[in-house]
C-alpha positions as CSV (number, residue, x, y, z in Angstrom):
1,X,3.9,-0.6,-38.7
2,X,4.5,2.5,-36.5
3,X,7.8,4.1,-36.3
4,X,9.7,4.0,-33.1
5,X,9.1,7.7,-32.5
6,X,5.3,7.4,-33.1
7,X,5.1,4.4,-30.7
8,X,6.9,6.3,-28.0
9,X,4.7,9.4,-28.6
10,X,1.6,7.2,-28.3
11,X,2.8,5.7,-25.1
12,X,3.5,9.2,-23.7
13,X,0.0,10.4,-24.6
14,X,-1.5,7.3,-22.9
15,X,0.4,8.2,-19.8
16,X,-0.7,11.8,-19.9
17,X,-4.3,10.7,-20.5
18,X,-4.1,8.4,-17.4
19,X,-2.8,11.3,-15.3
20,X,-5.5,13.6,-16.5
21,X,-8.1,11.0,-15.6
22,X,-6.6,10.9,-12.0
23,X,-6.6,14.7,-11.8
24,X,-10.2,14.9,-12.9
25,X,-11.3,12.3,-10.4
26,X,-9.4,14.1,-7.6
27,X,-11.0,17.4,-8.6
28,X,-14.5,15.8,-8.4
29,X,-13.7,14.4,-5.0
30,X,-12.4,17.8,-3.8
31,X,-15.6,19.5,-5.0
32,X,-17.7,17.0,-3.2
33,X,-15.8,17.5,0.0
34,X,-16.0,21.2,-0.3
35,X,-19.7,21.1,-1.0
36,X,-20.3,18.9,2.0
37,X,-18.2,21.2,4.3
38,X,-20.1,24.3,3.0
39,X,-23.4,22.7,3.8
40,X,-22.2,21.8,7.3
41,X,-21.0,25.3,7.9
42,X,-24.3,26.8,6.6
43,X,-26.3,24.5,8.8
44,X,-24.3,25.5,11.9
45,X,-24.6,29.2,10.9
46,X,-28.4,28.9,10.6
47,X,-28.6,27.1,13.9
48,X,-26.5,29.8,15.7
49,X,-28.5,32.6,14.0
50,X,-31.8,31.0,15.1
51,X,-30.5,30.8,18.7
52,X,-29.3,34.5,18.6
53,X,-32.7,35.7,17.2
54,X,-34.6,33.7,19.8
55,X,-32.5,35.2,22.7
56,X,-32.7,38.7,21.3
57,X,-36.5,38.7,20.9
58,X,-37.5,37.0,24.2
């Protein structure tokens, strides 16, 4: 049988583990959102660059 202190420590570690899991999931979501945003910005930049090149070399 576990001592009271060991049991409380185990419960504390389980709570920390759960919070770390949430933090990891949030980080993955943030990375995905940032990647998507970067791709959108890159696409717009390339479109604007193509328009500018076309206008300059007419």
